[in-house]
Residue, then its C-alpha position, 0 to 999 in steps of 0.5 A: m528481578i519480577d515478571i510483571q507481565n506474567q502476572p495474573d488479569d482476573r477482568n477476562i477480558d481477550i485482546m484482540k491487539v496488542g504490540v508497538k507503533d510506528i517503529n522508523y526501521p531501515v529496509i531494503v527492497l528489489d529495485r527494478a531498475k537499480g538492482v535495490q532500494h535502500t528505504v526507512a519503513t513506518v512498522n506496526m507489530y502486534v500479537s494476541l494476549p489471552h486474557h489470563f495474562k497482565g500484558t506483554h512483553m514489547s522488548r521482543f517485537i524490537e528483538v524480533l524484527n533485529r531478527y531481519h535486519g537487511s532481510i525483510s522481504p515478502k518470502t521472510f514476511l511471515d517467517i517474523l511473524d511466526e517469530l513474534r508467535q513463538s516467542l509471546e506464546a501469542k494465538s495470532a500477530n500481525v505486522e504492517m510494515t509502510f515505506p516510499y519507492f522510489v521511481e526515476k520518471s521522464a515527462p512525456v515531452s520534455g524527457s525530464q527526470s525525477l523522482m516519483e514517490y510512491k506508498c508501499s506496504y506489507i502487510g501480514e496477519v498470522n493463526d492457526n487457520k491462517r497465513d496471510f499475505l500482502v503487499g499494497i502500492k499506492v499510485p497518485i492519480n489524475t482524473l477528469c470528469p466526465c460530466s464536467r466535459e460534456i456540460s461546459d462550454r469550455g474545459a472541464h474540472n480536474q482533481r488529483g487521486i490517488v488508487t490503493v492496491k491491495l494483493k495476494f500472488d502466487k508470483f514474485f510480480w515487479i512494483e514498477d508493473v503494479i504503479k504502471l496498471i493503475e497511471e494508465s487506468a487514469s485520465c493522465d500520471v502525475y508526476a514530480l517535475l514538468k515542464r510547459e510542454d507537458e502539462k500541455h500534454l497532461t491537460e489533452h491528454a486528460y481532456d481526450h481520457p475522461m473519468f469518473v473514479e467508477d470508471v478508474v477501479r472499475e479499469v484498475t480491476l479488470r487488468l488485474s483480473r488478467d493477471k492470473n497471478f494475482t489470487w486476490f485483490s482490492v481496489e481503491a480509488e478517491n478523488f480529491e474534487s477540486i471544485h467540491n467539498h469532498s471527495a469521491y471514492a471506488f472501493v472493489e475487492s476481487p471474487r476470487 
């Protein structure tokens, strides 16, 4: 049959990324408490396309992904990108995989247990000069505004936010440890299930630990910097303001 994708193109335009997006795919990740956790990832896969090719072969992305069914991990992730480059004769390959990760969490006073969801991701890029692999983790937090507490006679406004970290590392680390580090850097944690005594405790705890969005990214940065296993990281925080019609945002990238 005629291979239309391999036919020449005369417009002389290289394409930086071409591929497939939003593939829902079952994956297995390590879980410190239970050994492994079965979850479903959303996968985006791309390669570069030289100007002289009309198109790429979309089916080969799925073929490569299927060869790693049941064995996708930080150790094998860049192997997937190497196979994409080879199979599609590309100079570069990028893969992004995002999945929900669940941690059983006990409420601070009642001890009521529930599953808390955290969004995690594996991000890889390979070309002739680069072999990068990052782990991303999104953690919901709560912050109480220091300014509001200072100027108000009764109470202070607080809001839920999201802290996102991206990490390069030398050795394996547990996702749960990074989640804990981030939660300890906020005014208080966020939970899936709380009783009244838990709400009282968390409300008072947040009031005693006011944090601007700037405070959060600085605190997370300080804590990550102490762990030499992380060779590079970025930290961003977004607060979904409760009394403003906008979000508050801050970003830090490590110097190393």
